[in-house]
C-alpha positions as CSV (number, residue, x, y, z in Angstrom):
1,X,-0.2,0.2,0.3
2,X,1.6,3.2,-1.1
3,X,1.8,5.9,1.6
4,X,0.6,9.6,0.5
5,X,3.3,12.2,0.9
6,X,0.5,14.6,2.1
7,X,-2.3,15.6,2.2
8,X,-5.2,15.5,-1.0
9,X,-4.8,19.5,-1.8
10,X,-8.2,20.7,-2.9
11,X,-9.4,21.1,-6.7
12,X,-6.2,17.8,-6.7
13,X,-5.4,16.0,-10.2
14,X,-4.8,12.6,-10.2
15,X,-2.1,12.0,-13.3
16,X,-0.6,9.2,-13.8
17,X,3.1,8.7,-14.6
18,X,4.3,5.2,-16.8
19,X,7.4,4.7,-17.0
20,X,9.1,3.0,-20.1
21,X,9.6,-0.3,-18.1
22,X,5.8,0.3,-17.7
23,X,5.8,0.9,-13.6
24,X,3.0,3.2,-13.5
25,X,3.2,6.2,-10.4
26,X,-0.1,7.5,-8.6
27,X,0.6,11.0,-8.1
28,X,-3.4,10.7,-7.1
29,X,-4.6,13.9,-5.0
30,X,-1.2,15.4,-5.0
31,X,-1.3,17.7,-8.0
32,X,-3.4,20.8,-8.7
33,X,-3.4,22.2,-11.9
34,X,-0.9,24.7,-10.8
35,X,1.8,22.4,-9.8
36,X,5.2,22.6,-12.4
37,X,6.5,20.0,-13.6
38,X,9.7,20.6,-11.5
39,X,7.4,20.3,-8.5
40,X,5.8,17.0,-10.4
41,X,9.6,15.6,-10.4
42,X,10.6,16.8,-7.3
43,X,7.2,14.3,-6.0
44,X,8.5,11.4,-8.3
45,X,12.2,11.6,-6.4
46,X,10.3,10.9,-3.2
47,X,9.0,7.9,-3.8
48,X,11.3,6.5,-6.2
49,X,14.6,8.4,-6.1
50,X,15.5,9.8,-9.3
51,X,17.3,13.3,-9.5
52,X,14.9,15.2,-11.1
53,X,17.6,16.4,-13.5
54,X,17.2,12.4,-15.4
55,X,14.2,12.4,-15.6
56,X,12.2,14.0,-18.9
57,X,8.2,14.0,-18.8
58,X,6.2,14.0,-22.1
59,X,2.3,15.1,-22.4
60,X,1.2,13.9,-26.0
61,X,4.3,13.4,-27.5
62,X,5.9,16.8,-26.3
63,X,8.4,17.7,-23.8
64,X,6.8,19.0,-21.0
65,X,9.3,21.7,-19.3
66,X,9.6,22.0,-15.9
67,X,8.0,25.7,-15.8
68,X,5.4,24.4,-17.3
69,X,2.1,23.5,-15.3
70,X,-0.3,20.9,-15.4
71,X,-3.0,22.7,-16.2
72,X,-1.0,24.8,-19.1
73,X,-1.0,22.3,-21.3
74,X,-4.7,21.6,-20.9
75,X,-3.9,17.8,-19.9
76,X,-7.3,16.3,-18.2
77,X,-8.2,15.3,-15.0
78,X,-6.5,11.7,-14.6
79,X,-4.6,11.5,-17.7
80,X,-0.9,9.4,-18.5
81,X,2.2,11.4,-18.6
82,X,5.4,8.4,-19.5
83,X,8.7,9.3,-18.0
84,X,12.4,9.6,-19.7
85,X,15.2,8.5,-16.9
86,X,18.0,9.4,-18.9
87,X,21.7,10.9,-17.4
88,X,22.2,14.8,-17.5
89,X,24.6,15.2,-20.4
């Protein structure tokens, strides 16, 4: 059973993050439309230990920039993002 990192936020969204190996990371109740992708990467780091600088979050075939928000890209409430992990060059 997963333990939430914090209480669900008002107006929260429930994104799922799918890794290239098929693992799914749920951020249910932890994000709002104003959550930036850098904040999302930090949540993934807390759960999976992957540093944000090694994470690339993809939505609808496009790279999500760190300073963009979930709401800023018009993502659905319970959408799925894809996580690609690579070494910083």
